[in-house]
C-alpha positions, 0 to 999 in steps of 0.5 A: 500500500505504501509503495502504491501511494509513493508511486502515485505521488511521484506520477502526480508530481511528474504530471505537475512538473511536465505541465509547468511553464518555466518563465525566464526574465531579465532583472536589472539591479545595481551595486552602487553605481554599477548597472547589473543584470541577472536572470530569474527563472520560476514555474509560472504556477507558483502562487506561494513562497518557494525556496530560492537559489542564487547561481553565480557564473564562472569567470567568463561572466553571465553567459548561457551556462549559469542560465541553463543551470538556473532553468534546471533548478526552476524545473525542480521547483525552485526560484532560481536567480542567475546573478551578475557579478561583472556588470550588465553585458560584461561577458569574456570569451578568452582566458586572458580577459576572463582571468583579468576580470576575475582578478579584479574581484579576487583582489578586492574582496569587499567589492566581491562581497558587495556584488553578491550581496546585491544579488541576494537582496535583489532576489529577496525582493522578487515575488514568491521568494521565501526569504528564509530559504535561500541557498547559493551555488557557483561554478569556479569563480562563482564558487569562490564568490558563494564562499565569500557570501557564506563568510559574510553571512557568518560574520553578520550572525557572529560566528567564529570565522577564525575557527572556520578558517582553521578547520577549513585548512586542517588535515582532517579537511584535507584527508576528507577531500582526498578521500572524496577524490579517490572515491570519484576516481573509483566510480569514474565520476567526472561531473556533479551531481552523479548518481551511484547505486549499489556500487554502480555509476548510473548517471553524471550531470544534472537531471530534471525530476522526470529524467531522474524517475526514468533513471531510477526506473520509476516512470 
């Protein structure tokens, strides 16, 4: 009986997701005098506050990749905001240009924190965003940006940042990372998220909810 209810629930959820229309809209905002433009993605059927996720781009700037990731999150039921750190329309295409642009922010942490905080505050103002349930993810440069947001939030609520830095650089953390790397090599994992079931690699890369059901044989 429980299994039947679970399957029916999944089928019902899949039907809702498949019928959903994902809306994408440009959102203009500012950090000081700098004009920024992010992109927000959400299910147009949302009528109540939902958890939201900030997606921060790589060192190239806000190109199609983080927007694609934000859309995938919206397909999973989140409100996703692809943030802009560099400025409206600033996208780099060469390693030298991208490195130089990213360096401006890596060498100026207060500026980096200001940019990501502007994205956070902008997201909070969007309709149907649950302001108490906001997460952030990033890729490469974006991952470092999210880490700075986490540090700022930790400082704001009075956490021990020096203890965090000490633990972050400890041998325990180092060994845990090495173990994760070895595990990934063992299973042939070269991307995230990845699914391993009973010691067998099933899938690498992000999946929509209907795709996940197919991979698990539950569709």
